Backbone as CSV, one residue per row, in Angstrom:
resi,resn,N_x,N_y,N_z,CA_x,CA_y,CA_z,C_x,C_y,C_z
1,UNK,56.623,-64.005,-69.718,56.536,-62.828,-68.814,57.935,-62.299,-68.313
2,UNK,58.199,-60.976,-68.427,59.372,-60.541,-68.173,59.636,-60.421,-66.722
3,UNK,60.851,-60.224,-66.158,60.987,-60.064,-64.752,60.527,-58.698,-64.251
4,UNK,60.603,-57.713,-65.130,59.971,-56.385,-64.737,58.554,-56.257,-64.630
5,UNK,57.882,-57.038,-65.529,56.381,-57.263,-65.569,55.916,-57.881,-64.059
6,UNK,56.717,-58.755,-63.564,56.466,-59.455,-62.449,56.511,-58.355,-61.161
7,UNK,57.552,-57.675,-61.195,57.706,-56.510,-60.243,56.586,-55.443,-60.160
8,UNK,56.224,-55.175,-61.410,55.251,-54.193,-61.694,53.843,-54.682,-61.212
9,UNK,53.500,-55.968,-61.546,52.134,-56.472,-61.021,52.237,-56.533,-59.596
10,UNK,53.382,-57.035,-59.028,53.373,-57.001,-57.557,53.117,-55.729,-56.854
11,UNK,53.922,-54.729,-57.510,53.732,-53.382,-56.664,52.433,-52.942,-56.980
12,UNK,51.631,-53.181,-58.082,50.294,-52.640,-58.201,49.447,-53.488,-57.364
13,UNK,49.604,-54.713,-57.082,48.787,-55.278,-55.985,48.926,-54.786,-54.648
14,UNK,50.202,-54.481,-54.237,50.602,-53.852,-53.034,49.788,-52.560,-52.776
15,UNK,50.040,-51.844,-53.882,49.392,-50.374,-53.852,47.889,-50.514,-53.541
16,UNK,47.330,-51.458,-54.321,45.802,-51.609,-54.341,45.387,-52.062,-52.885
17,UNK,46.094,-52.938,-52.341,45.771,-53.386,-50.906,45.931,-52.316,-50.018
18,UNK,47.018,-51.437,-50.105,47.172,-50.306,-49.211,45.865,-49.277,-49.482
19,UNK,45.536,-49.118,-50.617,44.447,-48.235,-50.906,43.252,-48.710,-50.241
20,UNK,42.871,-50.046,-50.550,41.645,-50.579,-49.740,41.649,-50.446,-48.294
21,UNK,42.874,-50.613,-47.729,43.127,-50.550,-46.266,42.807,-49.111,-45.781
22,UNK,43.427,-48.178,-46.480,43.136,-46.874,-46.216,41.621,-46.325,-46.350
23,UNK,40.964,-46.802,-47.260,39.570,-46.703,-47.597,38.896,-47.262,-46.353
24,UNK,39.090,-48.460,-46.068,38.370,-49.085,-44.802,38.609,-48.200,-43.502
25,UNK,39.820,-47.725,-43.288,40.207,-47.040,-42.138,39.367,-45.600,-42.113
26,UNK,39.295,-45.048,-43.335,38.611,-43.898,-43.309,37.197,-43.866,-43.296
27,UNK,36.547,-44.976,-43.628,35.219,-45.204,-43.618,34.886,-45.499,-42.004
28,UNK,35.872,-45.931,-41.414,35.498,-46.356,-39.919,35.654,-45.201,-38.977
29,UNK,36.367,-44.222,-39.318,36.477,-43.014,-38.351,35.573,-41.911,-39.063
30,UNK,34.793,-40.962,-38.347,34.099,-39.879,-38.833,35.047,-38.917,-39.535
31,UNK,34.556,-38.425,-40.716,35.409,-37.501,-41.346,35.244,-36.062,-40.750
32,UNK,35.957,-35.159,-41.047,35.990,-33.832,-40.677,34.802,-33.150,-41.382
33,UNK,34.403,-33.401,-42.620,33.198,-32.683,-43.000,31.932,-33.401,-42.740
34,UNK,31.853,-34.503,-42.213,30.648,-35.110,-41.788,30.053,-34.368,-40.671
35,UNK,28.857,-34.258,-40.522,28.244,-33.446,-39.384,28.151,-34.350,-38.331
36,UNK,28.553,-33.859,-37.138,28.460,-34.660,-35.868,27.047,-34.545,-35.383
37,UNK,26.463,-35.670,-34.847,25.214,-35.731,-34.248,25.087,-34.664,-33.194
38,UNK,23.898,-34.159,-33.292,23.585,-33.068,-32.302,23.462,-33.426,-30.926
39,UNK,23.884,-32.919,-29.928,23.777,-33.277,-28.534,22.295,-33.420,-28.017
40,UNK,22.105,-34.432,-27.301,20.583,-34.611,-26.934,20.044,-33.485,-26.273
41,UNK,18.914,-33.091,-26.557,18.280,-32.005,-26.082,17.721,-32.268,-24.811
42,UNK,17.746,-31.517,-23.787,17.014,-31.890,-22.525,15.539,-32.030,-22.639
43,UNK,14.972,-33.054,-21.973,13.437,-33.354,-22.215,12.754,-32.748,-21.103
44,UNK,13.407,-32.012,-20.119,12.645,-31.393,-18.981,13.043,-29.875,-18.882
45,UNK,12.368,-29.010,-18.238,12.818,-27.677,-17.845,13.999,-27.744,-16.882
46,UNK,14.774,-26.863,-17.054,16.067,-26.565,-16.287,15.461,-25.808,-15.013
47,UNK,16.072,-25.985,-13.741,15.645,-25.420,-12.659,15.444,-23.760,-12.809
48,UNK,16.421,-23.494,-13.725,16.271,-21.891,-14.013,15.072,-21.529,-14.789
49,UNK,14.828,-22.348,-15.784,13.440,-22.224,-16.541,12.288,-22.319,-15.738
50,UNK,12.294,-23.221,-14.741,11.164,-23.458,-13.747,10.833,-22.315,-13.020
51,UNK,12.069,-21.715,-12.383,11.922,-20.437,-11.806,11.537,-19.250,-12.618
52,UNK,11.954,-19.145,-13.851,11.354,-18.189,-14.728,10.004,-18.199,-14.977
53,UNK,9.593,-19.462,-15.163,8.127,-19.771,-15.576,7.219,-19.337,-14.309
54,UNK,7.677,-19.581,-13.058,6.829,-19.323,-11.893,6.762,-17.758,-11.699
55,UNK,7.882,-17.174,-12.165,7.778,-15.517,-12.104,6.949,-14.814,-12.935
56,UNK,6.601,-15.452,-14.192,5.653,-15.017,-15.192,4.193,-14.715,-14.724
57,UNK,3.628,-13.776,-15.152,2.188,-13.493,-14.838,1.566,-14.731,-15.643
58,UNK,0.395,-15.258,-15.038,-0.351,-16.377,-15.375,-0.906,-16.170,-16.901
59,UNK,-1.140,-14.997,-17.250,-1.779,-14.789,-18.788,-0.701,-15.084,-19.765
60,UNK,0.525,-15.074,-19.406,1.617,-15.221,-20.490,2.361,-16.541,-20.336
61,UNK,2.035,-17.408,-19.430,2.692,-18.651,-19.107,2.563,-19.577,-20.258
62,UNK,3.808,-19.968,-20.895,3.639,-20.907,-22.082,3.517,-22.317,-21.794
63,UNK,2.291,-22.638,-21.237,2.219,-24.048,-20.586,2.406,-25.108,-21.586
64,UNK,1.662,-24.785,-22.820,1.742,-25.948,-23.903,3.239,-26.054,-24.523
65,UNK,3.699,-24.792,-24.679,5.201,-24.645,-24.970,6.165,-25.684,-24.156
66,UNK,5.951,-25.466,-22.767,6.732,-26.315,-21.834,6.518,-27.701,-21.865
67,UNK,5.296,-28.220,-22.124,5.018,-29.587,-22.312,5.516,-30.200,-23.621
68,UNK,5.497,-29.346,-24.708,5.809,-29.776,-26.039,7.259,-29.645,-26.351
69,UNK,7.645,-28.516,-26.060,9.094,-28.021,-26.360,10.006,-27.465,-25.183
70,UNK,10.371,-28.373,-24.198,10.983,-27.855,-23.110,12.266,-27.160,-23.486
71,UNK,12.939,-27.769,-24.483,14.365,-27.012,-24.918,14.102,-25.606,-25.413
72,UNK,12.921,-25.187,-25.916,12.832,-23.815,-26.322,12.566,-22.981,-25.182
73,UNK,11.771,-23.608,-24.204,11.539,-22.743,-22.972,12.853,-22.530,-22.229
74,UNK,13.650,-23.459,-22.152,14.977,-23.425,-21.630,15.823,-22.257,-22.314
75,UNK,15.931,-22.209,-23.676,16.424,-21.165,-24.389,15.969,-19.786,-24.031
76,UNK,14.660,-19.627,-23.981,14.023,-18.229,-23.600,14.288,-17.893,-22.214
77,UNK,14.152,-18.794,-21.240,14.461,-18.482,-19.765,15.963,-18.105,-19.695
78,UNK,16.846,-18.752,-20.425,18.241,-18.423,-20.193,18.599,-16.966,-20.929
79,UNK,17.933,-16.663,-21.794,18.191,-15.242,-22.602,17.261,-14.130,-21.783
80,UNK,16.325,-14.534,-20.959,15.317,-13.486,-20.532,15.847,-12.285,-19.938
81,UNK,16.987,-12.267,-19.309,17.483,-11.018,-18.667,18.224,-10.128,-19.527
82,UNK,18.486,-10.577,-20.789,19.401,-9.765,-21.751,18.178,-9.456,-22.800
83,UNK,17.839,-8.175,-23.099,16.731,-7.964,-24.041,17.271,-8.257,-25.555
84,UNK,18.425,-7.862,-25.857,18.763,-8.120,-27.326,18.928,-9.560,-27.504
85,UNK,19.461,-10.362,-26.653,19.608,-11.949,-26.760,18.259,-12.522,-26.771
86,UNK,17.393,-11.945,-25.953,15.911,-12.426,-26.060,15.167,-12.171,-27.352
87,UNK,15.468,-10.960,-27.750,14.922,-10.632,-29.170,15.419,-11.652,-30.265
88,UNK,16.790,-11.908,-30.186,17.317,-12.805,-31.019,16.703,-14.216,-30.975
89,UNK,16.420,-14.725,-29.726,15.944,-16.037,-29.623,14.522,-15.948,-30.312
90,UNK,13.746,-14.978,-29.882,12.189,-14.808,-30.636,12.407,-14.751,-31.985
91,UNK,13.392,-13.980,-32.534,13.387,-14.051,-34.047,13.697,-15.232,-34.702
92,UNK,14.690,-16.094,-34.021,14.975,-17.517,-34.566,13.764,-18.415,-34.456
93,UNK,12.978,-18.208,-33.519,11.723,-18.988,-33.207,10.399,-18.724,-34.315
94,UNK,10.487,-17.298,-34.500,9.307,-16.815,-35.300,9.543,-16.647,-36.795
95,UNK,10.764,-16.456,-37.192,11.124,-16.207,-38.508,11.795,-17.382,-39.108
96,UNK,11.366,-17.816,-40.376,11.984,-18.865,-40.990,12.983,-18.515,-42.012
97,UNK,14.307,-18.596,-41.531,15.403,-18.148,-42.396,15.970,-19.381,-43.146
98,UNK,15.391,-20.695,-43.122,15.974,-21.683,-43.819,15.047,-22.035,-44.989
99,UNK,13.927,-21.764,-44.817,12.794,-22.144,-45.826,12.126,-23.457,-45.715
100,UNK,10.937,-23.463,-45.906,10.275,-24.699,-45.930,9.929,-25.259,-44.596
101,UNK,10.125,-24.656,-43.607,9.896,-25.091,-42.088,8.413,-25.014,-41.967
102,UNK,7.975,-26.127,-41.124,6.577,-26.078,-40.892,6.033,-25.177,-39.764
103,UNK,7.007,-24.802,-38.794,6.717,-23.769,-37.693,5.922,-24.620,-36.513
104,UNK,5.576,-23.839,-35.563,4.899,-24.312,-34.446,3.458,-24.672,-34.747
105,UNK,2.798,-25.557,-34.031,1.255,-25.609,-34.069,0.700,-24.277,-33.637
106,UNK,-0.476,-23.971,-34.121,-1.096,-22.770,-33.708,-1.236,-22.317,-32.355
107,UNK,-1.532,-23.236,-31.311,-1.765,-22.833,-29.976,-0.357,-22.507,-29.349
108,UNK,0.681,-23.252,-29.689,1.975,-22.894,-29.293,2.722,-21.552,-29.854
109,UNK,2.310,-21.373,-31.179,2.777,-20.215,-31.910,2.177,-18.941,-31.122
110,UNK,0.912,-19.167,-30.694,0.084,-18.098,-30.004,0.702,-17.770,-28.697
111,UNK,1.215,-18.798,-27.901,1.919,-18.604,-26.582,3.216,-17.887,-26.912
112,UNK,3.912,-18.318,-27.931,5.226,-17.587,-28.223,4.944,-16.069,-28.532
113,UNK,3.862,-15.849,-29.291,3.668,-14.470,-29.635,3.316,-13.840,-28.549
114,UNK,2.450,-14.303,-27.659,2.059,-13.654,-26.435,3.183,-13.329,-25.528
115,UNK,4.155,-14.258,-25.407,5.303,-14.104,-24.572,6.185,-13.030,-25.149
116,UNK,6.289,-13.042,-26.532,7.138,-11.906,-27.010,6.580,-10.610,-26.897
117,UNK,5.286,-10.508,-27.001,4.621,-9.212,-26.763,4.808,-8.615,-25.172
118,UNK,4.715,-9.511,-24.324,4.987,-9.275,-22.933,6.400,-8.871,-22.747
119,UNK,7.453,-9.555,-23.369,8.719,-9.245,-23.290,8.976,-7.809,-23.884
120,UNK,8.424,-7.461,-24.949,8.567,-6.147,-25.563,7.923,-5.117,-24.600
121,UNK,6.799,-5.274,-24.121,6.027,-4.388,-23.262,6.979,-4.019,-21.866
122,UNK,7.606,-5.231,-21.400,8.430,-5.030,-20.312,9.567,-4.159,-20.403
123,UNK,10.273,-4.511,-21.532,11.482,-3.523,-21.832,11.088,-2.175,-22.221
124,UNK,9.975,-2.090,-22.914,9.678,-0.678,-23.233,9.464,0.073,-21.871
125,UNK,8.538,-0.399,-21.196,8.323,0.073,-19.863,9.463,0.536,-19.011
126,UNK,10.510,-0.408,-19.039,11.804,-0.218,-18.485,12.490,1.045,-18.993
127,UNK,12.470,1.013,-20.422,13.254,2.157,-21.069,12.628,3.498,-20.949
128,UNK,11.242,3.441,-20.841,10.603,4.694,-20.501,10.737,5.257,-19.194
129,UNK,10.811,4.226,-18.043,10.965,4.739,-16.751,12.285,5.197,-16.536
130,UNK,13.244,4.714,-17.196,14.754,5.116,-16.866,15.078,6.277,-17.818
131,UNK,15.306,7.469,-17.224,15.587,8.648,-18.136,16.970,8.705,-18.800
């Protein structure tokens, strides 16, 4: 074995060890392309959503939705004072833009549709009343 072969093999082993160490470090830390876990959704209604729910007429209160999907009720309640934002929330809930989604169970979907219709009537009446 020639002296240069010895140094070449030694350098190759050193580089391989460095590559293994870098790969192990990269695997230990989350990469920029990996998706971060979603924050935990609240499992209960917020105080603002509870107040919003109490203000609704009994015929449109989404009681099943509150018990099954409180995070959805929290989103609707947070957007309720802004008609455009509320329309956007309802569109996200009712339209499948990603494809292949199951959707809500029939009773809950009916509550969302009833609430959406109430929202539309409420803002239509406000637009007609305001000249």
